[in-house]
C-alpha positions as CSV (number, residue, x, y, z in Angstrom):
1,M,0.0,0.0,0.0
2,R,1.3,3.4,-1.0
3,P,1.4,6.3,1.6
4,E,-1.1,8.3,-0.3
5,E,-3.5,5.3,-0.4
6,W,-3.1,4.9,3.3
7,L,-3.8,8.6,3.9
8,A,-7.1,8.3,2.0
9,I,-8.0,5.2,4.2
10,E,-7.0,7.1,7.3
11,Q,-9.4,10.0,6.4
12,K,-12.3,7.6,5.9
13,I,-11.6,6.1,9.4
14,L,-11.2,9.5,11.0
15,Q,-14.4,10.9,9.4
16,S,-16.5,7.9,10.6
17,K,-19.0,8.8,13.2
18,I,-19.6,6.2,15.9
19,S,-22.3,7.1,18.5
20,G,-21.9,10.7,17.5
21,R,-18.1,10.8,18.0
22,D,-15.3,10.6,15.5
23,F,-12.2,8.4,15.8
24,I,-10.0,11.2,17.2
25,E,-12.5,11.7,20.1
26,L,-12.7,8.0,20.7
27,T,-8.9,7.7,21.0
28,T,-8.5,10.8,23.2
29,Y,-7.3,10.1,26.7
30,R,-6.7,12.9,29.2
31,G,-6.8,15.5,26.5
32,I,-4.3,13.8,24.1
33,A,-5.5,12.2,20.8
34,L,-3.7,8.8,20.9
35,W,-4.7,8.0,17.3
36,W,-1.5,9.6,16.2
37,F,0.5,7.1,18.3
38,I,-0.9,4.0,16.5
39,R,-1.5,5.2,12.9
40,Y,1.9,4.2,11.7
41,R,1.5,0.7,13.2
42,L,-1.8,0.3,11.2
43,Y,-0.1,1.2,8.0
44,H,1.9,-2.1,7.7
45,P,-0.3,-5.2,8.5
46,V,-1.7,-7.3,5.7
47,K,-2.6,-10.4,7.8
48,P,-3.0,-10.6,11.5
49,S,0.3,-11.8,13.0
50,P,0.5,-14.9,15.3
51,L,1.3,-12.5,18.2
52,V,-1.8,-10.4,17.6
53,K,-4.0,-13.5,17.4
54,A,-2.5,-15.0,20.6
55,M,-2.9,-11.7,22.5
56,L,-6.5,-11.3,21.5
57,T,-7.3,-14.9,22.4
58,H,-5.5,-14.8,25.8
59,S,-6.0,-11.1,26.6
60,F,-6.4,-12.0,30.3
61,F,-2.8,-12.9,30.6
62,T,-1.3,-10.0,28.8
63,P,-1.4,-7.5,31.7
64,M,0.3,-10.1,33.9
65,V,3.1,-10.7,31.3
66,D,3.6,-6.9,30.9
67,F,3.7,-6.4,34.7
68,L,6.3,-9.2,35.2
69,Y,8.4,-7.9,32.3
70,D,8.3,-4.3,33.6
71,F,9.0,-5.3,37.2
72,S,11.9,-7.7,36.4
73,T,13.6,-5.3,34.0
74,L,13.2,-2.5,36.5
75,I,15.1,-4.5,39.2
76,F,17.6,-5.9,36.7
77,C,18.4,-2.5,35.1
78,K,18.7,-0.7,38.5
79,L,21.2,-3.3,39.7
80,L,23.1,-3.1,36.5
81,T,23.2,0.7,36.2
82,V,24.6,1.6,39.5
83,H,27.6,3.6,38.3
84,P,29.0,7.0,39.2
85,K,28.1,10.1,37.1
86,V,30.8,11.6,35.0
87,G,32.6,13.9,37.4
88,T,33.5,17.5,36.6
89,N,34.3,20.7,38.5
90,K,32.9,22.9,35.8
91,K,29.4,24.2,35.9
92,K,27.5,22.9,32.9
93,K,25.6,25.2,30.5
94,G,22.7,22.8,30.3
95,K,21.6,19.2,30.1
96,I,20.7,17.5,26.9
97,L,18.8,14.2,26.9
98,V,19.3,12.1,23.8
99,S,17.1,9.2,22.7
100,A,19.8,6.8,21.4
101,Q,18.5,3.8,19.4
102,T,20.0,0.4,19.9
103,K,20.6,-0.2,16.2
104,Q,22.7,3.0,16.0
105,W,25.4,1.4,18.1
106,Q,27.9,0.7,15.3
107,S,31.5,0.8,14.2
108,F,32.5,4.0,12.4
109,H,35.4,6.5,12.1
110,D,35.2,9.8,14.0
111,L,36.2,13.1,12.3
112,N,39.8,12.5,13.4
113,G,39.9,9.2,11.5
114,Q,39.9,7.0,14.6
115,L,37.8,3.8,14.3
116,K,35.4,3.5,17.3
117,K,32.2,1.9,18.4
118,S,29.5,4.2,19.6
119,D,26.3,5.8,18.5
120,A,26.7,6.3,14.8
121,Y,24.0,8.8,14.6
122,F,24.6,11.1,17.5
123,D,28.3,10.7,18.3
124,Y,29.6,13.8,16.4
125,L,26.9,15.9,17.9
126,I,27.4,14.6,21.4
127,T,31.1,15.4,21.1
128,E,30.4,18.9,20.0
129,L,27.9,19.6,22.7
130,K,30.4,18.4,25.3
131,K,33.0,20.8,23.9
132,R,30.4,23.5,24.4
133,N,30.1,22.5,28.1
134,Y,26.8,20.7,28.0
135,E,26.0,17.6,30.0
136,V,24.7,14.8,27.7
137,V,22.7,11.8,28.9
138,T,21.5,9.1,26.5
139,V,18.5,7.0,27.1
140,Y,16.6,4.1,25.4
141,P,14.5,1.0,26.4
142,I,16.3,-2.3,26.7
143,G,13.7,-3.9,24.4
144,Y,13.0,-7.6,24.1
145,S,16.2,-8.9,22.4
146,A,19.6,-10.2,23.5
147,Q,21.0,-7.5,21.2
148,G,19.2,-4.8,23.3
149,L,20.8,-6.1,26.5
150,R,24.2,-6.4,25.0
151,I,24.2,-2.9,23.6
152,M,22.8,-1.5,26.8
153,I,25.8,-2.9,28.6
154,Y,28.2,-1.4,26.0
155,R,26.6,2.0,26.5
156,L,26.8,1.7,30.3
157,I,30.5,0.9,30.3
158,Q,31.6,3.5,27.7
159,G,33.5,6.4,29.1
160,G,32.4,10.0,29.0
161,T,28.6,9.8,28.5
162,I,26.0,8.8,31.0
163,H,23.5,6.3,29.8
164,R,20.1,5.6,31.4
165,V,18.0,2.6,30.6
166,F,14.4,3.8,30.0
167,N,13.0,0.8,31.9
168,I,14.2,2.2,35.3
169,Y,11.5,4.9,35.2
170,W,8.7,2.3,35.6
171,S,6.9,2.1,38.9
172,I,3.8,0.7,40.5
173,K,2.2,4.1,40.2
174,T,2.8,3.9,36.4
175,W,1.4,0.4,36.3
176,K,-1.8,1.6,38.0
177,K,-2.3,4.4,35.5
178,A,-1.8,1.9,32.6
179,I,-4.5,-0.3,34.1
180,E,-6.9,2.7,34.2
181,A,-6.1,3.4,30.6
182,K,-6.6,-0.3,29.7
183,R,-10.1,-0.3,31.3
184,F,-11.0,2.9,29.5
185,F,-10.0,1.7,26.0
186,N,-11.3,-1.9,26.5
187,K,-14.7,-0.2,27.3
188,V,-14.5,2.0,24.2
189,W,-13.9,-1.1,22.0
190,K,-16.4,-3.4,23.5
191,K,-19.2,-0.9,24.1
192,T,-18.8,1.4,21.1
193,L,-16.6,0.3,18.3
194,K,-17.1,-3.4,18.2
195,N,-20.9,-3.0,17.8
196,D,-20.7,-0.4,14.9
197,E,-21.4,-2.5,11.8
198,K,-20.4,0.2,9.4
199,L,-17.0,0.7,11.0
200,I,-16.3,-3.0,11.3
201,N,-17.0,-3.5,7.6
202,L,-14.7,-0.5,6.8
203,L,-11.9,-2.1,8.8
204,R,-12.5,-5.5,7.3
205,R,-12.2,-4.0,3.8
206,Y,-8.7,-2.8,4.5
207,Q,-7.7,-5.8,6.8
208,L,-7.4,-3.5,9.8
209,G,-9.9,-5.1,12.2
210,P,-7.7,-7.4,14.2
211,E,-4.8,-4.9,14.5
212,L,-7.1,-2.1,15.6
213,E,-8.8,-4.4,18.2
214,Y,-5.3,-5.2,19.4
215,C,-4.4,-1.5,19.7
216,F,-7.5,-0.8,21.8
217,N,-7.1,-3.8,24.1
218,H,-3.3,-3.7,24.5
219,I,-1.3,-1.0,22.7
220,L,-3.0,2.2,23.8
221,E,-2.5,1.3,27.5
222,R,1.2,0.9,26.8
223,V,1.3,4.3,25.1
224,V,-0.1,5.8,28.3
225,K,2.4,3.8,30.4
226,R,5.4,5.0,28.4
227,I,4.2,8.6,28.5
228,E,4.1,8.3,32.3
229,M,7.5,6.8,32.3
230,A,8.9,9.6,30.1
231,K,7.4,12.2,32.5
232,E,9.1,10.4,35.4
233,M,12.3,10.4,33.5
234,I,12.1,14.2,32.9
235,E,11.3,14.8,36.5
236,R,14.4,12.8,37.6
237,E,16.9,13.9,35.0
238,K,15.7,17.5,34.6
239,P,16.9,18.0,31.0
240,D,16.9,21.4,29.3
241,L,16.2,19.8,25.9
242,I,15.3,16.4,24.5
243,M,16.8,15.3,21.2
244,L,15.7,12.3,19.2
245,I,15.3,10.6,15.8
246,N,12.3,8.7,14.5
247,E,10.0,11.1,16.2
248,Y,7.0,9.6,14.4
249,S,7.5,6.2,16.0
250,P,5.5,5.3,19.1
251,F,8.4,5.8,21.4
252,G,9.4,9.1,19.7
253,L,5.9,10.4,20.0
254,E,5.7,9.4,23.7
255,L,8.9,11.3,24.5
256,V,7.7,14.4,22.7
257,A,4.3,14.2,24.4
258,A,6.0,13.9,27.8
259,S,8.3,16.8,27.0
260,K,5.4,19.0,26.2
261,L,3.6,18.1,29.3
262,K,6.7,19.0,31.3
263,N,7.5,22.1,29.2
264,V,10.8,20.8,27.9
265,P,11.7,21.7,24.3
266,S,12.3,18.8,21.9
267,L,14.4,18.6,18.7
268,A,14.1,15.9,16.2
269,L,16.8,15.1,13.6
270,Q,15.7,13.6,10.3
271,H,16.8,10.0,10.2
272,G,15.9,8.6,6.8
273,N,13.7,9.4,3.8
274,L,10.5,11.1,4.9
275,G,7.3,9.3,4.3
276,L,4.0,8.3,5.9
277,G,5.2,8.8,9.4
278,N,5.8,12.5,8.7
279,M,2.7,13.1,6.5
280,Y,-0.2,14.8,8.2
281,S,-3.4,16.4,6.7
282,K,-3.9,20.1,6.9
283,G,-5.3,21.2,10.3
284,S,-3.9,18.2,12.2
285,I,-0.9,20.1,13.6
286,S,-1.4,23.2,15.8
287,E,0.2,26.4,14.7
288,H,1.0,27.2,18.4
289,K,2.7,24.0,19.6
290,D,-0.5,22.7,21.1
291,M,-0.9,18.9,21.4
292,K,-4.4,18.8,22.9
293,T,-6.9,16.8,20.9
294,P,-7.5,16.9,18.0
295,Y,-3.9,17.9,17.2
296,C,-1.1,15.4,16.7
297,V,2.2,15.6,18.6
298,I,5.3,16.9,16.7
299,P,8.6,18.2,18.2
300,D,9.2,21.9,18.7
301,K,11.8,21.8,16.0
302,T,12.7,19.2,13.3
303,A,16.2,19.5,11.6
304,V,16.2,18.2,8.1
305,F,18.9,17.2,5.5
306,G,18.0,19.8,2.9
307,Q,15.5,22.0,1.1
308,Y,13.6,19.1,-0.5
309,Y,12.7,17.8,3.0
310,Y,11.8,21.2,4.3
311,D,9.3,21.6,1.4
312,F,8.0,18.1,2.1
313,L,7.2,18.8,5.7
314,T,5.8,22.3,5.2
315,K,4.0,21.9,1.8
316,I,3.1,18.3,1.3
317,S,2.7,17.6,5.0
318,A,1.3,20.2,7.5
319,Y,4.3,21.2,9.6
320,P,4.4,25.0,10.4
321,P,7.5,26.4,8.6
322,S,8.8,27.9,11.9
323,R,9.2,24.4,13.3
324,V,11.5,23.1,10.6
325,A,15.2,24.0,10.1
326,I,17.6,23.0,7.4
327,T,20.9,22.0,8.9
328,G,22.2,19.0,7.0
329,L,22.9,15.7,8.8
330,P,25.8,15.7,11.4
331,R,26.9,12.2,10.5
332,H,27.4,13.3,6.9
333,D,30.2,15.7,8.0
334,I,32.7,13.0,7.5
335,L,31.7,12.7,3.8
336,A,33.3,16.1,3.2
337,I,36.7,14.7,4.3
338,A,36.1,11.0,3.2
339,H,39.3,11.1,1.0
340,R,41.3,11.7,4.2
341,I,39.5,9.1,6.3
342,Y,38.9,6.1,4.1
343,S,41.1,3.9,1.9
344,R,39.9,1.5,-0.7
345,E,43.2,-0.4,-0.3
346,N,42.7,-0.8,3.5
347,F,39.0,-1.9,3.0
348,C,40.1,-4.5,0.4
349,A,42.9,-5.7,2.6
350,T,40.6,-6.2,5.6
351,L,38.1,-8.2,3.5
352,K,40.7,-9.9,1.3
353,L,39.3,-8.3,-1.8
354,N,41.2,-7.4,-4.9
355,P,41.4,-3.6,-5.2
356,N,41.9,-3.8,-8.9
357,K,38.6,-5.5,-9.5
358,R,35.2,-3.7,-9.4
359,I,33.3,-3.8,-6.1
360,I,29.5,-3.8,-6.1
361,L,27.9,-2.9,-2.8
362,V,24.4,-4.2,-2.1
363,I,22.4,-2.6,0.8
364,T,19.4,-4.4,2.4
365,E,16.4,-2.2,3.4
366,N,15.0,-3.8,6.6
367,V,11.5,-4.1,5.1
368,P,9.0,-6.9,6.0
369,A,9.4,-10.3,4.4
370,P,9.2,-11.3,1.6
371,K,9.9,-7.9,0.1
372,G,13.5,-7.8,1.3
373,E,14.1,-11.3,0.1
374,I,12.7,-10.5,-3.3
375,F,15.0,-7.5,-3.6
376,L,18.2,-9.4,-2.6
377,R,17.5,-12.5,-4.5
378,G,16.8,-10.5,-7.7
379,A,19.9,-8.4,-7.2
380,L,22.1,-11.5,-6.7
381,K,20.7,-13.3,-9.7
382,A,21.5,-10.4,-11.9
383,L,25.0,-9.9,-10.5
384,K,25.8,-13.5,-11.5
385,N,25.8,-12.3,-15.1
386,L,28.6,-9.8,-14.5
387,A,32.1,-11.0,-14.9
388,D,35.1,-10.1,-12.8
389,V,33.2,-8.2,-10.1
390,Q,33.3,-8.6,-6.3
391,I,30.0,-8.4,-4.4
392,V,29.7,-7.0,-0.8
393,I,26.5,-7.1,1.1
394,K,25.9,-4.6,3.9
395,P,22.8,-5.6,5.9
396,H,20.7,-2.8,7.4
397,P,21.5,-2.5,11.2
398,G,17.8,-3.1,12.0
399,E,17.5,-6.5,10.2
400,R,16.1,-9.2,12.3
401,G,18.1,-12.4,12.1
402,E,20.5,-13.2,9.2
403,W,18.0,-14.2,6.5
404,Y,20.3,-12.8,3.8
405,N,22.8,-15.6,4.4
406,K,20.3,-18.1,3.3
407,I,19.6,-16.1,0.1
408,V,23.3,-16.1,-0.6
409,A,23.5,-19.8,-0.1
410,D,20.5,-20.5,-2.3
411,E,21.9,-18.4,-5.1
412,N,25.3,-20.1,-4.8
413,I,27.3,-16.9,-5.4
414,M,30.6,-15.7,-4.0
415,V,29.7,-12.8,-1.7
416,T,31.3,-10.9,1.3
417,V,28.7,-10.2,3.9
418,L,29.6,-7.4,6.3
419,P,28.4,-7.4,9.9
420,K,25.2,-5.4,10.6
421,D,27.1,-2.9,12.7
422,A,29.9,-2.4,10.1
423,E,30.6,1.1,8.8
424,T,28.5,1.8,5.7
425,F,30.4,4.9,4.6
426,E,33.7,3.0,4.3
427,A,32.1,0.5,2.1
428,L,30.5,3.2,0.0
429,Y,33.8,5.0,-0.4
430,A,35.5,1.8,-1.6
431,C,32.8,0.5,-3.9
432,D,32.4,1.2,-7.7
433,L,28.6,0.8,-7.7
434,L,25.8,0.8,-5.2
435,V,22.7,-1.4,-5.6
436,A,19.8,-0.4,-3.2
437,G,16.1,0.1,-3.0
438,F,15.1,3.4,-1.4
439,S,17.7,3.7,1.5
440,T,19.2,7.1,2.3
441,T,22.5,5.3,1.6
442,I,21.7,6.3,-2.0
443,T,22.0,9.9,-1.1
444,E,25.3,9.2,0.6
445,A,26.6,7.3,-2.4
446,I,25.7,10.3,-4.7
447,V,27.5,12.7,-2.3
448,L,30.5,10.5,-2.8
449,G,30.1,10.5,-6.6
450,K,29.1,6.8,-6.9
451,P,26.7,5.5,-9.5
452,V,23.6,3.8,-8.2
453,V,21.1,1.2,-9.5
454,S,17.9,1.5,-7.4
455,F,16.0,-1.8,-7.7
456,L,12.4,-1.6,-6.6
457,P,10.6,-4.9,-7.5
458,K,7.0,-4.4,-8.7
459,E,5.8,-5.7,-5.3
460,S,7.5,-2.8,-3.5
461,A,6.0,0.7,-3.0
462,D,8.2,3.6,-4.1
463,F,9.1,5.4,-0.9
464,A,11.7,7.6,-2.6
465,P,10.5,8.9,-6.0
466,H,13.2,11.6,-5.8
467,Y,15.8,9.0,-6.7
468,K,14.3,8.4,-10.1
469,E,16.4,11.0,-11.9
470,V,19.7,10.4,-10.2
471,T,19.9,6.6,-10.3
472,L,19.1,3.9,-12.8
473,R,15.7,2.9,-11.6
474,V,14.7,-0.7,-12.2
475,H,11.4,-2.5,-11.4
476,K,11.8,-5.8,-13.3
477,E,14.5,-8.3,-12.5
478,D,15.0,-8.9,-16.2
479,D,16.1,-5.3,-16.6
480,L,18.7,-5.4,-13.9
481,V,21.7,-6.8,-15.9
482,S,21.4,-4.1,-18.5
483,A,21.2,-1.4,-15.8
484,L,24.2,-2.8,-14.0
485,N,26.3,-2.8,-17.1
486,K,25.3,0.7,-18.0
487,A,26.2,2.0,-14.5
488,L,29.6,0.3,-14.6
489,F,30.7,0.7,-18.2
490,N,28.7,3.3,-20.1
491,E,30.5,6.6,-19.7
492,K,27.7,8.7,-21.1
493,V,25.3,7.2,-18.5
494,K,27.7,7.7,-15.7
495,A,28.3,11.3,-16.7
496,K,24.5,12.0,-16.9
497,L,24.0,10.5,-13.4
498,K,26.9,12.6,-12.0
499,K,25.5,15.8,-13.5
500,A,22.0,15.1,-12.1
501,G,23.6,14.3,-8.8
502,E,25.2,17.7,-8.3
503,K,21.9,19.5,-8.0
504,F,20.4,16.7,-6.1
505,V,23.0,16.8,-3.4
506,T,22.4,20.5,-2.7
507,E,18.6,19.9,-2.3
508,H,19.0,16.7,-0.3
509,A,22.2,17.0,1.7
510,Y,22.5,20.8,2.0
511,K,26.0,22.2,2.2
512,R,28.9,19.8,1.8
513,D,31.0,21.8,4.1
514,G,31.4,19.3,7.1
515,K,29.6,21.8,9.4
516,A,26.2,20.2,9.9
517,T,27.2,19.2,13.5
518,E,28.0,22.8,14.2
519,R,24.6,24.0,12.7
520,V,22.6,21.5,14.8
521,A,24.6,22.5,18.0
522,N,23.8,26.1,17.2
523,L,20.1,25.3,16.8
524,V,20.2,23.5,20.2
525,E,21.6,26.7,21.8
526,E,19.0,28.9,20.1
527,M,16.2,26.7,21.4
528,L,17.7,26.9,24.9
529,K,17.8,30.7,24.7
530,E,14.2,30.8,23.6
531,R,13.2,28.7,26.5
532,E,15.0,31.1,28.9
533,S,13.2,34.1,27.4
534,D,9.7,32.5,27.5
């Protein structure tokens, strides 16, 4: 389903009247319209997942499981996170709380060329803020995976930055409030929504019934719980500003909601290509930073890569222009000095590749199966037809499992698979051609002057139409071999792509001056000054 199709469906749902109330009113709890916290989740499902079916069938046990998880992780994390704060004799200018995602813990080079393992998205900015005498605290939930636990431990033992596990802000008081919310939304579903035949038929038509039932019986109470936890976090940590990515995700929205309730400014940094999560209809966002129903929650400021994304938010979506700033992306600063940091020879020596042979980098997209498998299998089948090339696969850091290894084995092709947390920029610098779908890695490849074949199988929605003119766009597997050959060997095609890329980079990656980190840090200080003057 394409984003514009979903938006049309969303409007049909929101305009439905059930017992004289619309859907925004029915999802409003304590003055906040929680529809905006679940809409992105509803965009994805096609069939009810086994988890959803099990939760709906055994709904009595779900609160008990949630309680046991929350209580046990609270105790575990408190025991594990007993560590001294970073000591200093200097008075800090302010405290910045950063929502640091688990999957951003990766290997990368800093701006001095040193290889390190840290938060690939925020590290440059955290370093700059510390230089300006700000205290920085990172925070994120432990999650439900072994990887989340492992990276939590890495963050806790790293030097120089305080890390808090979000789970430590849970309490019995929070649990009681979640139970109250559960009763409220259970009643709304059973007494109002479930009995409205017109609505149920509408939901069935778009295969949303089970997922929406799951949201009313389980998800919305968790939204309330995490908002309460975020409020507790703000009370304890007393930050002057909260900074985050993926602000449209449930956790991002919950942080922003809590920050508004506690009068703490929030700054979002664009993470990837903008899409449905950032698309809102006119009138759904308050001009005056109000988040009371019917308005949705957005950060006080959103820093974007370039003019294209500013226009997307303020013209296609409904963001007020005053709440969007063009800064460029801090982690792109290293691309301005890539020739000093990276070496094709070192990359090849590490992976035992031949630097004299062409290297083709394939990036996975972290999309639901089977779309990711269709992309990778199609790409590898086409690459078999190219002689004397070396194939490197860089899995998306958010991929679940290692399904790509099975695809490689099935296709019986010689491939080097990088770890999920390997540095993407080094691989981009070393490669001769990138094959991807719609990843922002395409933008980074174009910044580095690399040709790109963007393969979007017909089963996939086009989340990045802006790549059409600057890549060789392919929708059919049969056309891939021709596109690959053109991108590698046709000088006219390569020159045309390079020329189109020059204008593209300005619109999509702003100034290539290596100063995006400085601009975002300046924006942080501007927001703090505004807070002091209010």
